[in-house]
mmCIF file as Biopython writes it, N, C-alpha, C and O atoms, coordinates in Angstrom:
data_model
#
loop_
_atom_site.group_PDB
_atom_site.id
_atom_site.type_symbol
_atom_site.label_atom_id
_atom_site.label_alt_id
_atom_site.label_comp_id
_atom_site.label_asym_id
_atom_site.label_entity_id
_atom_site.label_seq_id
_atom_site.pdbx_PDB_ins_code
_atom_site.Cartn_x
_atom_site.Cartn_y
_atom_site.Cartn_z
_atom_site.occupancy
_atom_site.B_iso_or_equiv
_atom_site.auth_seq_id
_atom_site.auth_asym_id
_atom_site.pdbx_PDB_model_num
ATOM 1   N N  . MET A ? 1  ? 0.829   -1.242  0.411   1.0 0.0 1  A 1 
ATOM 2   C CA . MET A ? 1  ? -0.364  0.247   -0.126  1.0 0.0 1  A 1 
ATOM 3   C C  . MET A ? 1  ? 1.028   1.111   0.142   1.0 0.0 1  A 1 
ATOM 4   O O  . MET A ? 1  ? 1.986   1.079   0.914   1.0 0.0 1  A 1 
ATOM 5   N N  . ASN A ? 2  ? 0.473   2.020   -1.136  1.0 0.0 2  A 1 
ATOM 6   C CA . ASN A ? 2  ? 1.592   3.341   -0.865  1.0 0.0 2  A 1 
ATOM 7   C C  . ASN A ? 2  ? 0.743   3.793   -0.015  1.0 0.0 2  A 1 
ATOM 8   O O  . ASN A ? 2  ? -0.373  3.473   0.394   1.0 0.0 2  A 1 
ATOM 9   N N  . ARG A ? 3  ? 1.836   4.965   0.249   1.0 0.0 3  A 1 
ATOM 10  C CA . ARG A ? 3  ? 1.931   6.248   1.281   1.0 0.0 3  A 1 
ATOM 11  C C  . ARG A ? 3  ? 0.386   6.914   0.835   1.0 0.0 3  A 1 
ATOM 12  O O  . ARG A ? 3  ? -0.560  6.248   1.257   1.0 0.0 3  A 1 
ATOM 13  N N  . PRO A ? 4  ? 0.178   7.619   0.378   1.0 0.0 4  A 1 
ATOM 14  C CA . PRO A ? 4  ? -0.720  8.769   -0.105  1.0 0.0 4  A 1 
ATOM 15  C C  . PRO A ? 4  ? -2.092  7.927   -0.076  1.0 0.0 4  A 1 
ATOM 16  O O  . PRO A ? 4  ? -3.005  8.492   0.527   1.0 0.0 4  A 1 
ATOM 17  N N  . PHE A ? 5  ? -2.417  6.532   -0.690  1.0 0.0 5  A 1 
ATOM 18  C CA . PHE A ? 5  ? -3.371  6.189   -0.576  1.0 0.0 5  A 1 
ATOM 19  C C  . PHE A ? 5  ? -3.895  6.051   1.252   1.0 0.0 5  A 1 
ATOM 20  O O  . PHE A ? 5  ? -4.912  6.552   1.731   1.0 0.0 5  A 1 
ATOM 21  N N  . ALA A ? 6  ? -2.862  5.236   1.980   1.0 0.0 6  A 1 
ATOM 22  C CA . ALA A ? 6  ? -2.927  4.988   3.135   1.0 0.0 6  A 1 
ATOM 23  C C  . ALA A ? 6  ? -3.625  6.422   3.614   1.0 0.0 6  A 1 
ATOM 24  O O  . ALA A ? 6  ? -4.793  6.480   4.000   1.0 0.0 6  A 1 
ATOM 25  N N  . ASP A ? 7  ? -2.574  7.777   3.516   1.0 0.0 7  A 1 
ATOM 26  C CA . ASP A ? 7  ? -3.271  8.802   4.090   1.0 0.0 7  A 1 
ATOM 27  C C  . ASP A ? 7  ? -4.811  9.047   3.688   1.0 0.0 7  A 1 
ATOM 28  O O  . ASP A ? 7  ? -5.614  9.491   4.509   1.0 0.0 7  A 1 
ATOM 29  N N  . ASP A ? 8  ? -5.136  8.749   2.460   1.0 0.0 8  A 1 
ATOM 30  C CA . ASP A ? 8  ? -6.683  9.058   2.034   1.0 0.0 8  A 1 
ATOM 31  C C  . ASP A ? 8  ? -7.590  7.911   2.812   1.0 0.0 8  A 1 
ATOM 32  O O  . ASP A ? 8  ? -8.652  8.344   3.259   1.0 0.0 8  A 1 
ATOM 33  N N  . LEU A ? 9  ? -7.448  7.179   2.928   1.0 0.0 9  A 1 
ATOM 34  C CA . LEU A ? 9  ? -8.113  6.307   4.037   1.0 0.0 9  A 1 
ATOM 35  C C  . LEU A ? 9  ? -8.128  6.768   5.555   1.0 0.0 9  A 1 
ATOM 36  O O  . LEU A ? 9  ? -9.111  6.691   6.290   1.0 0.0 9  A 1 
ATOM 37  N N  . LEU A ? 10 ? -7.169  7.146   5.824   1.0 0.0 10 A 1 
ATOM 38  C CA . LEU A ? 10 ? -7.288  7.320   7.392   1.0 0.0 10 A 1 
ATOM 39  C C  . LEU A ? 10 ? -8.023  9.094   7.719   1.0 0.0 10 A 1 
ATOM 40  O O  . LEU A ? 10 ? -8.265  9.578   8.824   1.0 0.0 10 A 1 
ATOM 41  N N  . LYS A ? 11 ? -8.196  9.630   6.587   1.0 0.0 11 A 1 
ATOM 42  C CA . LYS A ? 11 ? -9.432  10.918  6.416   1.0 0.0 11 A 1 
ATOM 43  C C  . LYS A ? 11 ? -10.330 10.066  6.521   1.0 0.0 11 A 1 
ATOM 44  O O  . LYS A ? 11 ? -11.150 10.433  7.363   1.0 0.0 11 A 1 
ATOM 45  N N  . LYS A ? 12 ? -10.622 8.920   5.988   1.0 0.0 12 A 1 
ATOM 46  C CA . LYS A ? 12 ? -12.232 8.403   6.173   1.0 0.0 12 A 1 
ATOM 47  C C  . LYS A ? 12 ? -12.927 7.901   7.175   1.0 0.0 12 A 1 
ATOM 48  O O  . LYS A ? 12 ? -14.146 7.746   7.101   1.0 0.0 12 A 1 
ATOM 49  N N  . ALA A ? 13 ? -12.001 7.500   8.543   1.0 0.0 13 A 1 
ATOM 50  C CA . ALA A ? 13 ? -12.034 7.261   9.579   1.0 0.0 13 A 1 
ATOM 51  C C  . ALA A ? 13 ? -11.679 7.927   10.963  1.0 0.0 13 A 1 
ATOM 52  O O  . ALA A ? 13 ? -10.671 8.630   10.885  1.0 0.0 13 A 1 
ATOM 53  N N  . ASP A ? 14 ? -12.164 7.886   12.000  1.0 0.0 14 A 1 
ATOM 54  C CA . ASP A ? 14 ? -11.575 8.309   13.314  1.0 0.0 14 A 1 
ATOM 55  C C  . ASP A ? 14 ? -10.713 7.878   13.484  1.0 0.0 14 A 1 
ATOM 56  O O  . ASP A ? 14 ? -9.998  8.711   14.039  1.0 0.0 14 A 1 
ATOM 57  N N  . SER A ? 15 ? -10.045 6.680   13.315  1.0 0.0 15 A 1 
ATOM 58  C CA . SER A ? 15 ? -9.179  5.752   13.948  1.0 0.0 15 A 1 
ATOM 59  C C  . SER A ? 15 ? -8.976  4.746   12.792  1.0 0.0 15 A 1 
ATOM 60  O O  . SER A ? 15 ? -9.713  4.271   11.927  1.0 0.0 15 A 1 
ATOM 61  N N  . LYS A ? 16 ? -7.275  4.575   13.236  1.0 0.0 16 A 1 
ATOM 62  C CA . LYS A ? 16 ? -7.189  3.370   12.327  1.0 0.0 16 A 1 
ATOM 63  C C  . LYS A ? 16 ? -7.651  2.001   12.734  1.0 0.0 16 A 1 
ATOM 64  O O  . LYS A ? 16 ? -7.766  1.118   11.884  1.0 0.0 16 A 1 
ATOM 65  N N  . TYR A ? 17 ? -7.933  1.778   14.061  1.0 0.0 17 A 1 
ATOM 66  C CA . TYR A ? 17 ? -8.603  0.707   14.195  1.0 0.0 17 A 1 
ATOM 67  C C  . TYR A ? 17 ? -9.995  0.487   13.696  1.0 0.0 17 A 1 
ATOM 68  O O  . TYR A ? 17 ? -10.289 -0.707  13.625  1.0 0.0 17 A 1 
ATOM 69  N N  . SER A ? 18 ? -11.192 1.562   13.228  1.0 0.0 18 A 1 
ATOM 70  C CA . SER A ? 18 ? -12.353 1.845   12.931  1.0 0.0 18 A 1 
ATOM 71  C C  . SER A ? 18 ? -12.188 1.426   11.248  1.0 0.0 18 A 1 
ATOM 72  O O  . SER A ? 18 ? -13.131 0.816   10.743  1.0 0.0 18 A 1 
ATOM 73  N N  . LEU A ? 19 ? -11.425 1.637   10.705  1.0 0.0 19 A 1 
ATOM 74  C CA . LEU A ? 19 ? -10.506 1.353   9.440   1.0 0.0 19 A 1 
ATOM 75  C C  . LEU A ? 19 ? -10.464 0.162   9.410   1.0 0.0 19 A 1 
ATOM 76  O O  . LEU A ? 19 ? -11.424 -0.424  8.911   1.0 0.0 19 A 1 
ATOM 77  N N  . VAL A ? 20 ? -9.655  -0.386  9.787   1.0 0.0 20 A 1 
ATOM 78  C CA . VAL A ? 20 ? -9.310  -2.080  9.721   1.0 0.0 20 A 1 
ATOM 79  C C  . VAL A ? 20 ? -10.750 -2.754  9.698   1.0 0.0 20 A 1 
ATOM 80  O O  . VAL A ? 20 ? -11.097 -3.405  8.713   1.0 0.0 20 A 1 
ATOM 81  N N  . ILE A ? 21 ? -11.772 -2.549  11.052  1.0 0.0 21 A 1 
ATOM 82  C CA . ILE A ? 21 ? -12.598 -3.245  11.131  1.0 0.0 21 A 1 
ATOM 83  C C  . ILE A ? 21 ? -13.664 -3.000  9.970   1.0 0.0 21 A 1 
ATOM 84  O O  . ILE A ? 21 ? -14.124 -4.008  9.435   1.0 0.0 21 A 1 
ATOM 85  N N  . ALA A ? 22 ? -13.920 -2.261  9.713   1.0 0.0 22 A 1 
ATOM 86  C CA . ALA A ? 22 ? -14.826 -1.658  8.369   1.0 0.0 22 A 1 
ATOM 87  C C  . ALA A ? 22 ? -13.887 -2.221  7.002   1.0 0.0 22 A 1 
ATOM 88  O O  . ALA A ? 22 ? -14.509 -2.113  5.946   1.0 0.0 22 A 1 
ATOM 89  N N  . ALA A ? 23 ? -12.874 -2.641  6.907   1.0 0.0 23 A 1 
ATOM 90  C CA . ALA A ? 23 ? -12.209 -3.264  5.787   1.0 0.0 23 A 1 
ATOM 91  C C  . ALA A ? 23 ? -12.086 -4.668  6.030   1.0 0.0 23 A 1 
ATOM 92  O O  . ALA A ? 23 ? -11.881 -5.435  5.089   1.0 0.0 23 A 1 
ATOM 93  N N  . ALA A ? 24 ? -12.193 -5.071  7.202   1.0 0.0 24 A 1 
ATOM 94  C CA . ALA A ? 24 ? -12.166 -6.866  7.732   1.0 0.0 24 A 1 
ATOM 95  C C  . ALA A ? 24 ? -13.588 -7.130  7.107   1.0 0.0 24 A 1 
ATOM 96  O O  . ALA A ? 24 ? -13.780 -7.887  6.155   1.0 0.0 24 A 1 
ATOM 97  N N  . ARG A ? 25 ? -14.625 -6.361  7.806   1.0 0.0 25 A 1 
ATOM 98  C CA . ARG A ? 25 ? -16.252 -6.809  7.636   1.0 0.0 25 A 1 
ATOM 99  C C  . ARG A ? 25 ? -16.738 -6.569  6.339   1.0 0.0 25 A 1 
ATOM 100 O O  . ARG A ? 25 ? -17.642 -7.371  6.108   1.0 0.0 25 A 1 
ATOM 101 N N  . ARG A ? 26 ? -16.526 -5.788  5.361   1.0 0.0 26 A 1 
ATOM 102 C CA . ARG A ? 26 ? -16.740 -5.315  4.128   1.0 0.0 26 A 1 
ATOM 103 C C  . ARG A ? 26 ? -15.893 -6.786  3.467   1.0 0.0 26 A 1 
ATOM 104 O O  . ARG A ? 26 ? -16.705 -7.639  3.108   1.0 0.0 26 A 1 
ATOM 105 N N  . ALA A ? 27 ? -14.709 -7.105  3.305   1.0 0.0 27 A 1 
ATOM 106 C CA . ALA A ? 27 ? -13.626 -8.192  3.171   1.0 0.0 27 A 1 
ATOM 107 C C  . ALA A ? 27 ? -14.176 -9.278  2.904   1.0 0.0 27 A 1 
ATOM 108 O O  . ALA A ? 27 ? -14.193 -9.934  1.862   1.0 0.0 27 A 1 
ATOM 109 N N  . ARG A ? 28 ? -14.773 -9.499  4.202   1.0 0.0 28 A 1 
ATOM 110 C CA . ARG A ? 28 ? -15.187 -10.997 4.340   1.0 0.0 28 A 1 
ATOM 111 C C  . ARG A ? 28 ? -16.693 -11.039 4.104   1.0 0.0 28 A 1 
ATOM 112 O O  . ARG A ? 28 ? -17.182 -12.168 4.129   1.0 0.0 28 A 1 
ATOM 113 N N  . GLN A ? 29 ? -17.710 -9.777  3.828   1.0 0.0 29 A 1 
ATOM 114 C CA . GLN A ? 29 ? -18.651 -9.836  2.376   1.0 0.0 29 A 1 
ATOM 115 C C  . GLN A ? 29 ? -18.467 -9.970  1.608   1.0 0.0 29 A 1 
ATOM 116 O O  . GLN A ? 29 ? -19.321 -10.670 1.066   1.0 0.0 29 A 1 
ATOM 117 N N  . ILE A ? 30 ? -17.688 -9.690  0.991   1.0 0.0 30 A 1 
ATOM 118 C CA . ILE A ? 30 ? -17.118 -9.795  -0.355  1.0 0.0 30 A 1 
ATOM 119 C C  . ILE A ? 30 ? -16.762 -11.439 -0.334  1.0 0.0 30 A 1 
ATOM 120 O O  . ILE A ? 30 ? -17.703 -12.108 -0.760  1.0 0.0 30 A 1 
ATOM 121 N N  . VAL A ? 31 ? -15.831 -12.060 -0.008  1.0 0.0 31 A 1 
ATOM 122 C CA . VAL A ? 31 ? -15.645 -13.337 0.550   1.0 0.0 31 A 1 
ATOM 123 C C  . VAL A ? 31 ? -16.948 -14.487 0.290   1.0 0.0 31 A 1 
ATOM 124 O O  . VAL A ? 31 ? -17.104 -15.579 -0.256  1.0 0.0 31 A 1 
ATOM 125 N N  . ASP A ? 32 ? -17.670 -13.584 0.977   1.0 0.0 32 A 1 
ATOM 126 C CA . ASP A ? 32 ? -19.097 -14.388 1.095   1.0 0.0 32 A 1 
ATOM 127 C C  . ASP A ? 32 ? -19.749 -14.372 0.359   1.0 0.0 32 A 1 
ATOM 128 O O  . ASP A ? 32 ? -20.805 -14.882 0.732   1.0 0.0 32 A 1 
ATOM 129 N N  . GLY A ? 33 ? -19.787 -13.932 -0.973  1.0 0.0 33 A 1 
ATOM 130 C CA . GLY A ? 33 ? -20.534 -13.574 -2.117  1.0 0.0 33 A 1 
ATOM 131 C C  . GLY A ? 33 ? -20.805 -12.116 -2.668  1.0 0.0 33 A 1 
ATOM 132 O O  . GLY A ? 33 ? -20.981 -11.978 -3.879  1.0 0.0 33 A 1 
ATOM 133 N N  . ASP A ? 34 ? -20.844 -11.087 -1.871  1.0 0.0 34 A 1 
ATOM 134 C CA . ASP A ? 34 ? -21.353 -9.744  -1.922  1.0 0.0 34 A 1 
ATOM 135 C C  . ASP A ? 34 ? -20.755 -9.365  -3.331  1.0 0.0 34 A 1 
ATOM 136 O O  . ASP A ? 34 ? -19.751 -9.923  -3.775  1.0 0.0 34 A 1 
ATOM 137 N N  . GLU A ? 35 ? -21.427 -8.398  -3.989  1.0 0.0 35 A 1 
ATOM 138 C CA . GLU A ? 35 ? -20.985 -8.075  -5.238  1.0 0.0 35 A 1 
ATOM 139 C C  . GLU A ? 35 ? -19.866 -6.849  -4.768  1.0 0.0 35 A 1 
ATOM 140 O O  . GLU A ? 35 ? -20.159 -6.154  -3.795  1.0 0.0 35 A 1 
ATOM 141 N N  . PRO A ? 36 ? -18.964 -6.686  -5.281  1.0 0.0 36 A 1 
ATOM 142 C CA . PRO A ? 36 ? -18.267 -5.466  -4.999  1.0 0.0 36 A 1 
ATOM 143 C C  . PRO A ? 36 ? -19.409 -4.093  -5.721  1.0 0.0 36 A 1 
ATOM 144 O O  . PRO A ? 36 ? -20.273 -4.083  -6.598  1.0 0.0 36 A 1 
ATOM 145 N N  . MET A ? 37 ? -18.788 -3.003  -4.736  1.0 0.0 37 A 1 
ATOM 146 C CA . MET A ? 37 ? -19.811 -1.626  -5.207  1.0 0.0 37 A 1 
ATOM 147 C C  . MET A ? 37 ? -18.800 -1.115  -6.627  1.0 0.0 37 A 1 
ATOM 148 O O  . MET A ? 37 ? -19.396 -0.315  -7.348  1.0 0.0 37 A 1 
ATOM 149 N N  . ILE A ? 38 ? -17.679 -1.403  -6.993  1.0 0.0 38 A 1 
ATOM 150 C CA . ILE A ? 38 ? -16.864 -0.754  -7.490  1.0 0.0 38 A 1 
ATOM 151 C C  . ILE A ? 38 ? -16.362 -1.501  -8.992  1.0 0.0 38 A 1 
ATOM 152 O O  . ILE A ? 38 ? -16.844 -2.628  -9.116  1.0 0.0 38 A 1 
ATOM 153 N N  . ASP A ? 39 ? -15.826 -1.232  -9.690  1.0 0.0 39 A 1 
ATOM 154 C CA . ASP A ? 39 ? -15.343 -2.329  -10.531 1.0 0.0 39 A 1 
ATOM 155 C C  . ASP A ? 39 ? -13.813 -2.928  -10.127 1.0 0.0 39 A 1 
ATOM 156 O O  . ASP A ? 39 ? -12.664 -2.503  -10.249 1.0 0.0 39 A 1 
ATOM 157 N N  . ALA A ? 40 ? -14.373 -4.025  -9.636  1.0 0.0 40 A 1 
ATOM 158 C CA . ALA A ? 40 ? -13.094 -4.525  -9.330  1.0 0.0 40 A 1 
ATOM 159 C C  . ALA A ? 40 ? -11.997 -5.117  -10.159 1.0 0.0 40 A 1 
ATOM 160 O O  . ALA A ? 40 ? -10.944 -5.427  -9.602  1.0 0.0 40 A 1 
ATOM 161 N N  . GLU A ? 41 ? -12.160 -5.304  -11.479 1.0 0.0 41 A 1 
ATOM 162 C CA . GLU A ? 41 ? -11.596 -5.465  -12.473 1.0 0.0 41 A 1 
ATOM 163 C C  . GLU A ? 41 ? -9.951  -4.671  -12.621 1.0 0.0 41 A 1 
ATOM 164 O O  . GLU A ? 41 ? -8.847  -5.056  -13.008 1.0 0.0 41 A 1 
ATOM 165 N N  . LYS A ? 42 ? -10.600 -3.169  -11.994 1.0 0.0 42 A 1 
ATOM 166 C CA . LYS A ? 42 ? -9.691  -2.454  -12.549 1.0 0.0 42 A 1 
ATOM 167 C C  . LYS A ? 42 ? -8.607  -1.860  -11.227 1.0 0.0 42 A 1 
ATOM 168 O O  . LYS A ? 42 ? -7.915  -0.847  -11.320 1.0 0.0 42 A 1 
ATOM 169 N N  . PHE A ? 43 ? -8.676  -2.774  -10.017 1.0 0.0 43 A 1 
ATOM 170 C CA . PHE A ? 43 ? -7.968  -2.928  -8.919  1.0 0.0 43 A 1 
ATOM 171 C C  . PHE A ? 43 ? -7.268  -4.178  -8.770  1.0 0.0 43 A 1 
ATOM 172 O O  . PHE A ? 43 ? -6.140  -4.585  -9.048  1.0 0.0 43 A 1 
ATOM 173 N N  . SER A ? 44 ? -8.066  -4.542  -8.364  1.0 0.0 44 A 1 
ATOM 174 C CA . SER A ? 44 ? -7.545  -6.538  -7.960  1.0 0.0 44 A 1 
ATOM 175 C C  . SER A ? 44 ? -8.632  -7.287  -7.565  1.0 0.0 44 A 1 
ATOM 176 O O  . SER A ? 44 ? -9.755  -6.818  -7.381  1.0 0.0 44 A 1 
ATOM 177 N N  . HIS A ? 45 ? -8.308  -8.484  -7.425  1.0 0.0 45 A 1 
ATOM 178 C CA . HIS A ? 45 ? -8.898  -9.587  -7.447  1.0 0.0 45 A 1 
ATOM 179 C C  . HIS A ? 45 ? -9.036  -9.721  -5.614  1.0 0.0 45 A 1 
ATOM 180 O O  . HIS A ? 45 ? -9.723  -10.673 -5.245  1.0 0.0 45 A 1 
ATOM 181 N N  . LYS A ? 46 ? -8.574  -9.045  -4.763  1.0 0.0 46 A 1 
ATOM 182 C CA . LYS A ? 46 ? -8.144  -9.351  -3.703  1.0 0.0 46 A 1 
ATOM 183 C C  . LYS A ? 46 ? -9.441  -8.420  -2.599  1.0 0.0 46 A 1 
ATOM 184 O O  . LYS A ? 46 ? -9.548  -7.194  -2.652  1.0 0.0 46 A 1 
ATOM 185 N N  . ALA A ? 47 ? -10.243 -9.236  -1.742  1.0 0.0 47 A 1 
ATOM 186 C CA . ALA A ? 47 ? -10.988 -9.008  -1.106  1.0 0.0 47 A 1 
ATOM 187 C C  . ALA A ? 47 ? -10.650 -7.801  -0.529  1.0 0.0 47 A 1 
ATOM 188 O O  . ALA A ? 47 ? -11.050 -6.740  -1.007  1.0 0.0 47 A 1 
ATOM 189 N N  . VAL A ? 48 ? -10.022 -7.855  0.355   1.0 0.0 48 A 1 
ATOM 190 C CA . VAL A ? 48 ? -9.265  -6.383  1.195   1.0 0.0 48 A 1 
ATOM 191 C C  . VAL A ? 48 ? -8.825  -5.294  0.269   1.0 0.0 48 A 1 
ATOM 192 O O  . VAL A ? 48 ? -9.191  -4.134  0.462   1.0 0.0 48 A 1 
ATOM 193 N N  . THR A ? 49 ? -8.147  -5.587  -0.608  1.0 0.0 49 A 1 
ATOM 194 C CA . THR A ? 49 ? -8.207  -4.713  -1.684  1.0 0.0 49 A 1 
ATOM 195 C C  . THR A ? 49 ? -9.379  -3.627  -2.436  1.0 0.0 49 A 1 
ATOM 196 O O  . THR A ? 49 ? -9.245  -2.428  -2.679  1.0 0.0 49 A 1 
ATOM 197 N N  . ILE A ? 50 ? -10.157 -4.224  -2.607  1.0 0.0 50 A 1 
ATOM 198 C CA . ILE A ? 50 ? -11.591 -3.816  -3.290  1.0 0.0 50 A 1 
ATOM 199 C C  . ILE A ? 50 ? -11.961 -3.162  -1.673  1.0 0.0 50 A 1 
ATOM 200 O O  . ILE A ? 50 ? -11.874 -1.942  -1.535  1.0 0.0 50 A 1 
ATOM 201 N N  . ALA A ? 51 ? -12.334 -3.951  -0.588  1.0 0.0 51 A 1 
ATOM 202 C CA . ALA A ? 51 ? -12.725 -3.121  0.246   1.0 0.0 51 A 1 
ATOM 203 C C  . ALA A ? 51 ? -12.325 -1.685  0.944   1.0 0.0 51 A 1 
ATOM 204 O O  . ALA A ? 51 ? -12.947 -0.794  1.522   1.0 0.0 51 A 1 
ATOM 205 N N  . LEU A ? 52 ? -11.081 -1.911  0.616   1.0 0.0 52 A 1 
ATOM 206 C CA . LEU A ? 52 ? -10.236 -0.756  1.030   1.0 0.0 52 A 1 
ATOM 207 C C  . LEU A ? 52 ? -10.316 0.164   0.019   1.0 0.0 52 A 1 
ATOM 208 O O  . LEU A ? 52 ? -9.846  1.260   0.324   1.0 0.0 52 A 1 
ATOM 209 N N  . ASN A ? 53 ? -10.866 0.046   -1.344  1.0 0.0 53 A 1 
ATOM 210 C CA . ASN A ? 53 ? -10.692 1.071   -2.894  1.0 0.0 53 A 1 
ATOM 211 C C  . ASN A ? 53 ? -12.250 1.368   -2.627  1.0 0.0 53 A 1 
ATOM 212 O O  . ASN A ? 53 ? -12.608 2.376   -3.236  1.0 0.0 53 A 1 
ATOM 213 N N  . GLU A ? 54 ? -13.348 0.711   -1.823  1.0 0.0 54 A 1 
ATOM 214 C CA . GLU A ? 54 ? -14.798 1.112   -1.953  1.0 0.0 54 A 1 
ATOM 215 C C  . GLU A ? 54 ? -15.070 2.099   -0.592  1.0 0.0 54 A 1 
ATOM 216 O O  . GLU A ? 54 ? -16.101 2.771   -0.571  1.0 0.0 54 A 1 
ATOM 217 N N  . ILE A ? 55 ? -14.171 2.157   0.469   1.0 0.0 55 A 1 
ATOM 218 C CA . ILE A ? 55 ? -13.702 3.277   1.033   1.0 0.0 55 A 1 
ATOM 219 C C  . ILE A ? 55 ? -13.340 4.282   0.544   1.0 0.0 55 A 1 
ATOM 220 O O  . ILE A ? 55 ? -13.928 5.299   0.912   1.0 0.0 55 A 1 
ATOM 221 N N  . ILE A ? 56 ? -12.322 4.405   -0.393  1.0 0.0 56 A 1 
ATOM 222 C CA . ILE A ? 56 ? -11.902 5.576   -0.795  1.0 0.0 56 A 1 
ATOM 223 C C  . ILE A ? 56 ? -13.070 6.209   -1.586  1.0 0.0 56 A 1 
ATOM 224 O O  . ILE A ? 56 ? -13.259 7.424   -1.519  1.0 0.0 56 A 1 
ATOM 225 N N  . GLU A ? 57 ? -13.671 5.591   -2.159  1.0 0.0 57 A 1 
ATOM 226 C CA . GLU A ? 57 ? -14.385 5.803   -3.110  1.0 0.0 57 A 1 
ATOM 227 C C  . GLU A ? 57 ? -16.064 6.814   -2.424  1.0 0.0 57 A 1 
ATOM 228 O O  . GLU A ? 57 ? -16.776 7.662   -2.962  1.0 0.0 57 A 1 
ATOM 229 N N  . ASP A ? 58 ? -16.094 6.246   -1.254  1.0 0.0 58 A 1 
ATOM 230 C CA . ASP A ? 58 ? -17.452 6.531   -0.465  1.0 0.0 58 A 1 
ATOM 231 C C  . ASP A ? 58 ? -18.226 5.633   -0.653  1.0 0.0 58 A 1 
ATOM 232 O O  . ASP A ? 58 ? -19.378 6.052   -0.550  1.0 0.0 58 A 1 
ATOM 233 N N  . LYS A ? 59 ? -18.161 4.340   -0.936  1.0 0.0 59 A 1 
ATOM 234 C CA . LYS A ? 59 ? -18.813 3.241   -1.307  1.0 0.0 59 A 1 
ATOM 235 C C  . LYS A ? 59 ? -19.758 2.714   0.115   1.0 0.0 59 A 1 
ATOM 236 O O  . LYS A ? 59 ? -20.888 2.238   0.220   1.0 0.0 59 A 1 
ATOM 237 N N  . ILE A ? 60 ? -18.517 3.113   1.267   1.0 0.0 60 A 1 
ATOM 238 C CA . ILE A ? 60 ? -18.672 2.438   2.638   1.0 0.0 60 A 1 
ATOM 239 C C  . ILE A ? 60 ? -18.289 3.980   3.053   1.0 0.0 60 A 1 
ATOM 240 O O  . ILE A ? 60 ? -17.573 4.877   2.609   1.0 0.0 60 A 1 
ATOM 241 N N  . ILE A ? 61 ? -19.147 3.776   4.123   1.0 0.0 61 A 1 
ATOM 242 C CA . ILE A ? 61 ? -19.106 4.828   5.010   1.0 0.0 61 A 1 
ATOM 243 C C  . ILE A ? 61 ? -19.130 4.288   6.802   1.0 0.0 61 A 1 
ATOM 244 O O  . ILE A ? 61 ? -19.916 3.632   7.485   1.0 0.0 61 A 1 
ATOM 245 N N  . ILE A ? 62 ? -17.554 5.117   7.098   1.0 0.0 62 A 1 
ATOM 246 C CA . ILE A ? 62 ? -17.405 4.302   8.268   1.0 0.0 62 A 1 
ATOM 247 C C  . ILE A ? 62 ? -18.181 5.070   9.268   1.0 0.0 62 A 1 
ATOM 248 O O  . ILE A ? 62 ? -18.174 6.293   9.133   1.0 0.0 62 A 1 
ATOM 249 N N  . SER A ? 63 ? -18.956 4.470   10.409  1.0 0.0 63 A 1 
ATOM 250 C CA . SER A ? 63 ? -19.568 5.320   11.550  1.0 0.0 63 A 1 
ATOM 251 C C  . SER A ? 63 ? -19.606 4.241   13.024  1.0 0.0 63 A 1 
ATOM 252 O O  . SER A ? 63 ? -20.047 3.103   13.186  1.0 0.0 63 A 1 
ATOM 253 N N  . ARG A ? 64 ? -18.900 5.247   13.978  1.0 0.0 64 A 1 
ATOM 254 C CA . ARG A ? 64 ? -19.258 4.350   15.191  1.0 0.0 64 A 1 
ATOM 255 C C  . ARG A ? 64 ? -20.594 4.257   15.884  1.0 0.0 64 A 1 
ATOM 256 O O  . ARG A ? 64 ? -20.741 3.499   16.843  1.0 0.0 64 A 1 
#
């Protein structure tokens, strides 16, 4: 993961912990069969990468 990507992700959550939990939950949903909310072909076939890109593109909103 490159640094600008990480900085953008941290702006989407109030803490690193919240970010990790949200990405892990979404990645599990994708592995279990949910369709990605973004064009996964453009990024990766890995569920965590897809989940992180969904967060970056505001498809997933992190709230406490």
